[in-house]
Steps between C-alpha positions, in 0.01 A plus 500: 500500500368576153144386447495179294342522155120465515341265247191693390406222260440257787155577640409277795137446586438686828192425711427718804333405831381779730490456878256757648623451856839654421440654155770266369522376143664161450587364158531174309749556218501238219782443254345563153682198355435233765280413798757630749390779732599710799297650783582852620415623853242245611289579808312320774236655723530569872213592731677700773210495746462122480867423443398280209669432165316417179606443142229630266741698281758224479232242423376719212852504353541125549167435327599717204838330453343156532215577260741619234735207547797727577830399659598730787875563497543815712320671788649848517486743791591852386587587863398434860151645497370691803131503405413140419612149586663292228322198358823368344557186712134401477513518120836323492360214709218454247683562171877504555725775371789690658448797732733787421574846643782754484825418679467806723231314692784438742500869597124492552526184712772656712300819558168337583659208678608755760165684507312175557762369741551182303735243651809346350288232338370760253743490209589838355671373186199470268514119520120482539476582129596269211679772305652841578520729199794732448472819298501402132443130556345324203263205525238330284131423517488232235663665200421848627818682602460712813726723707489660846579864576591606855280802579553595868330795667165364615694214662864389458395176325258636237542371147323559170473189285498536121352212300503564127311828441347494851648648818364433848562804717413375849450813711764710324240666277122521506272599212591847362226670704612308812864599492757305697542289812576632848861498615470538877513136614824385668758474223305725264652806336330756278816586308565135424139463389535787254818347358328161466198650329728692261663171406167330440389791285809449283339186361338534154175699487306201365572274798177410677524581872289310753458642853453310825244733658230737386256704708286660232594867548213745461250215478620345175481124445785286629777469237837328481651530152681800358816556292842646561414777255182589687687501830772728369246741357230504766606353837396760757817451707775447242352593160578816306867486602451544876827568681654269760494780760132577444412129512679447831325803651162386375549138606624580850219750560236264370630198690464681834125524431446131414355249744682175575360215286238298689674169444860613546567301820388159374621568145861572588533199727356267239650646184858518622463122547395447136134488597528253791325594826733483805422238762547460875689214669198272456475568127193721524487803272563813703569866426662769715389859549797731565402813692635842395746346254346577162 
């Protein structure tokens, strides 16, 4: 599809929340003309050794929304994250709002439903989410017009959400000195990722771009806001007119050297369920550990 027209005159207030456990940045995005807001990529904490969940990051977001008297309308997941557990249902329980993700979540659920040997009771139709976005879908946060762009490559269900002059990249792009996301998870594809990034970079230069992760390359301070223009000019993986062939070669070589994310096993099981932890027959939260499958 053709990218919808971006309204550069609509400048939502964007507040970032950094989770040091997973180097994730979550966002509260406020409509400039009302008290409506959205949350992007909320996290909760998980102590692997103790098998214990906690909600420090989500509670921080809840406190901010409450203190400002905002009305939460959307809780957006840019994709099924493999490095942190979603805090979406916890926030929804406290503040309301609809949880949304890309419609290709069904592919992700099918792939990992097999890897984790989920039974027939695990629905693979995305019904755990309140809304499934199609490429180009428009929606509103208050009076702020937003649209979703399907950007597969890191995962089949990745989407970039554009809200006024702000775009939320998920893992499709990092800061210019961080490059791009890996493409070696099941369902990932480096060529698709390049095509998706090229589409994102076709947005106007002045669009503010907010990333989901930052690792402070070369010791710099953690950062999360850049622009489309800066990405096109300086991104170390796709800037300066990098070719699709060179990107695929770089990405595939680099991905072979990357370690598996520490929280990938709990994250996938939880996040493909819209942030709900699976339970056993007695209703107790329980996670599986597949051996030699990832």
